[in-house]
N, C-alpha and C positions, 0 to 999 in steps of 0.2 A: 503493500499500499502505498510505499514511500515516494512512489511516481504520481501519486493520485492526489488533487487537491481540488477545493470545494470555494465557490467566491460568494458571498453575500452583502447585500445592498441593504441599508437602511434609509428612507426616505423620510429624513425628520422634519421637525417644523422648522428650527434653525439650520441645518445643515444635512448635507447628504454624505453616508460613510460606508465607504466600501470596506470590506475584508477579503483576504485570500487566507484560507487555515488547510491545514491537513486534517484528515478524517478524525485523528484523536483530539483534535482542538489546537494546535499548536499553531500559533498567529505567523505566518510567514510575510504579509505584505498588508498596508494599511494607508488609506487616504480619506482626505475628509474636505469637503468645500462648503464653507458658508452660505448663505443668502439672508435676505429681511423677509419679515411679513410687512405687506402693505396693508395700510389704512387711510382708504381714499376718504372715509367718512368716521365721527368717534363712533366706537363700538363695532367696527367692520375689520375684518382679517380676510386677507386672500393673497394668493402667490401664483405666480404663472407658472402652468404647468409645465411649458419650455424650459424653465428654471430647474425644476427637476430633472430631467432628463438630461440638460446639460451637465449637471452636476453628477448624474447618475453616469455618464460617458467619461466626464473627466476624468472622476474618481476609480471607475472600472481600469482606465489605462494604466492610471498611476499606481494604484494597487498592484497591478499586475506587474507591472515595471519594477516595484520594490522587492516583489515576492522574487523575481528574477528566474522564473521558470519557462520552459515553453506552452504556448497557449492550449497545447494537446493534455496538459498534466491537469488543466481544469475541466474535472468532469461535470458538473453542473453550477447555475447560477438559481440562487434562491433570494428573498426580499422579504421585509417588514418594513412597514412604514406608520405615518402618522394616522390616528384613527379619523372616521366620524365623516370628515371633508366630501366636497363635491366637485366632478368635473363634469360638464355640460361638451358631449360631442355632438356634432351635426351628423348627418347620413354619411360624410365621407369620412368620419373619424376624427374631426380638427375640432381642436376647443374653441366652443363660442364666446366665451368669456374668462376671465379668472378664477382660478378656483375659489370658492367660499371655502374655508377652512373651519377647525373645529373651535378655533378659539372667536368665532365670528358670534357677535351677540344683536345681530339687527331680526333675528326672527323671534323674537320675545311675543309678540302680540301671535303669530301663527302655534307657539306651544302652547300660550294660553288658549288659543281656539280648539286644537287638537283635545285637550283636555275638558273643555265645554261640551263638544261633539260627542266625543267617546267615552270619555272619563277616566280619571287615574289606575282604577282597579281592572277596569275592560283593557285598557292599553296593556297594562302588565301581564294579564292573563294572555293575550295576545301574542308578547313580543319580550317578555320577562324582563322588561327595562324602563325606565323614565324615560321623558324625550326631555332634551336640552338645546339651548340653542346653539348652531352650528353641526348640528346633526340631519344628515342628509334628509331626513323628512322634513325637519324645520324648515331648511334651506329651499327644498323642493316647491313648498307650499308659498314661501315668499317670492322665488321667482316666477310663478303660476299667477301671484298678483302685484308683484312690481315690473317685472320684465316680461311680459307676456310672449314675445318676440321670439326671446332665447329659449322659454317652456316649451312653445311651439315648434322649434326646430331643432329642441333636441333629441337624439334619438338612441341617445347611450348613456346614461349615468354610472360614474366610476369613482372610486376612491383611490385615493394619491397612488399609492403602491401599484395599485390596478392599471393605472393609467402609465406607469411606466412601463410594467410589464408588456402592457399592448403595445408600447412602442419598438419594445425590445423584439418582441417575437410577432406582431401582427394579429395577435388573437386576442379577444375579447373574453374578459371572465373576470370572478371572483371565489373568494372562500370562505368558509363560516366563521372566522374568528373576525374578519374585520366586516363581513356582509352583517353580523349581528351588533355591529357598533350602529349602525344607521336608524334603528327605530323604524325599520321598515320589514325586519327579518322574524319567521319564527324561529326562537331560538332553537326551541325543545325540537323541533322535528326537523333543523337546519335547512329551512327554504325559507322564500319569500313568503311574508303574510298575505295571504289573500283576503281573508276576512277584515283585515285593517286597510288594506287596497281599496276594495268593496268600499268600505264604511265611507272613504275619503275620496273617494272617484278619482282613483289615482291608475294611471295605465301601465302594468304590469312591463309592458314590451319593451320600455324603456331599461330594465334593471337586468343585467349583466348574468348570464347563468353561473351556477352555483358547482363547483368541483372541490374535494379534496385537497386540504393545506399542503400536503406533500405530494401530490401528484404533477405531473408533467404539464405544463400550459403549451408547449409548443419551444423551437428551435430558434436561436438568434440568428435574426434576420442577417445575411451578408454585408448589407451599409452599416448596421450595430458591429458585428466582428471586426468590419475595417476600421469603425472607430475607436475601437476598444483594446484591439490586438488579438483578441479571442477566435477560435475557430467559430466558421459558420455550421448554425445545426447545433452548436450546445445546447443541451436540455436547460431549460429556463424553470422553475420549480414555482406554483403558484404562491407559498410562503403564509404571511399571516398579519395579524395587526402587531404592532409594535410591544404592546404590553405582553401578548401570549407568546412571543418571539423571543424575549428576554427572559420570561418564566423559563424556557426548554433551555435557554442560557443558562439561567441559574440551577437548572434540576429541579425546578418547580412545576413538576408533570403529574403530580398524584395528591390527592388528599392527606392532609397530614402537614404539609409543608406551607408556608405563607409566606409571600414578598411582600416588603415594605420599602418603597421607593420615594425617595425626597429628592427630585431634580425641580425645572421648573415648575411642575405640579406636583404632585402627590398619589401615589397609588397604592393600596394595599389589593393583593391580588390571590385568591384563595382556591384552588383547584376541588371541583365537586363531583362526585360521580354520577351524579343526575341534576337536571335543573331545576333548581330552585329560585325562587323570587320574593323580594318584599313586596307584599299586598300594596302598599303607600309607596311604591315606587322610589325609595330613596336611596336605592343600591341598583348595583347593575349585576344582569347576568349575562354573560357572553360564551359564547363557544371557545372552547380551549382547540390548539392546532392538533393538541393528541387526538386521536379517534376515540369517539364515545367519552370524552371527557369535557367539561364545560367550566367554569369559574366566575367567580363571584368578585366583583371589582367595585371598590370605593376610590372615587377620585377627589381630591381639591384641587380649585383651578392655581393658588399662589402659595405654594410651598416653597421652595427654595426661592420664588419669585420674590416672595415677601422679605428674604434677606438681602437680595437684588437690589430692590427698592429701597431700602435701610441702607445699603452702601450708597447708591447713588443719588437718593435726595436727602439724608440727614445727614448720616456719619461719615461722609464725604473725605476722600483721602485716606480711608482706613481699608485694610484688607478683610477679604473674609475670614482669614486666620486670627486677624487681631480683633475681628469685632465678636468670634466665638469665642477666643481667649478672655476676653473682657467679660462676656457674658459668665464664663465659668466662676468666676470670681464672685459671683453673686449667688443669694442661697435660693433654692427652689420655690419658686412664687413670686420670684421678683417684688418682695417685701410688698406685693399687693397692687401690683400691677399687671393688668391685663390686655392683651391684644387679640383682636378679631381678626384673621387673616383674607379678609373679604376682599380684596383690593380688585378683584376682577370679577364679583358675583361669587356664586358659589354651587357646587355641584352635591354630594355626598353632604351632610343629609337633607342641606334646604333645597336642593335646585333651584335657587332663585339668581337669575341674573341681575338683579336689583339687589344683591344684597351688598352692603358696604364694609369696609373696615374700620377699627377704632380702636382707639387706648383708652382704657377703662382704670380708674382710679390713681392717676398721676398726683403726686404730691411733691413739694421740693425736696424731698427726701431722694427723689428717681434723679439718675444721671445716665451718661450713656449705657454703661454697662447693665443697668436696669430694662431699659428700653431694648437691648439688644438682647438680653433674657428674656424677656416677654414675648418680642415677635419668636423666637424659638420655640418656646412652651406653646406659643398660641398653635403653632403649625402642627405639633406634636399632639396636643389638645385636640385639633381638627382632626387629624388622623384617627386617635383613637376613638372619636364617634363613630366613625366609618368599622373599625374593629368590633365595638357593640352589637353592631347589627348584624354583621356577621354571625357573632357569637349565639345572639339571638336565633339566628337562621339555622344553628347546629355546626356550624365550624368549628373544627375542635383543633387546633393547630398545637404540633407537637415541636415545631422548629420554625424561628422565623428570620429569613433574609433580609439581611438590610443593605440596599444599594443605593447609587446616585452620587450626587457631588457631597451630600450630607453625611455620607458613609466616611468622607474624609477627616472627620473632626468626633472626637470621642464624645463632646458633649451632646450631639444629635443624638 
């Protein structure tokens, strides 16, 4: 197996990263390319799908060069990517507008309308999930109301990584882990929810066919092979959502192990052997990339992002390390100072894009170190709320794996 290698792409929100690894997980080459989130209006979040493709081709070529192996050794290419977002393609397969990604908040009215028409409990029963702004269902409804010409011209709705894979292979499709993040998917049965589509008058023909996450989607097109240095026809795997693929990398593939990630956002990820959902729709239940496996997910929007805000806007001049070191000098509870980390609205458990952050309990006693401690504790308290919901649904973690940027400091 020494002459075999695999390539993986992650189509992230802030960058695309490509790795070349051996089958036993040794890193042979890596490359990344950063890009921005466009905000043409307050609360909007968009990215050009061509930016993802350009970054994918560039990092694939550079990662292969760093690995310094013949293209023939790369036996397959897999993908992961940011969840929930929406790419609208016309009948020729061309993007009609910039992609509306997960961080977009313009569709709050559409979320409220779905709950009014369908009901929170019925939506949870059909999809095992709540609906939030930035999810494909909410975005699709917003487009039908505000950009009808785009909605009419749309022949295919794709998630971000699925668009990149389409451009690599020419084949349109998706897989359950990412499709279940759209709020259009029957998560229990791993298919699009015809009941929901019928209730909202939506056309299922624009939704892609669904295949297994580990299935081969197609081979690299000749022009893609030429741009990356890989061989034409190299198998491309459907892949999975970034959270599910990260879980595979961490070995979080069966009940009993839970992952806790504090990056820009915060996620708790707990594999479950059968679909189980919160009737009040405060928690997500998505398909795992593992066969016949699902996972509960609690998601908060401003985890590490809260500390970034503190660094950039309040404690400018200090590094993350210095801020966390200062926080470590303060007793737990920050002497009565509390922080609500709702700087970008909130998902679990509130599911409210209008939620706002605040400091509570400020006194003359409190200084920079207290503020830093309160922000970090506020994030962890918010994560703990998601864990409590999981415990209520029967999750019994024997081990928790911590990851993300927060894992670099012991105080987190």
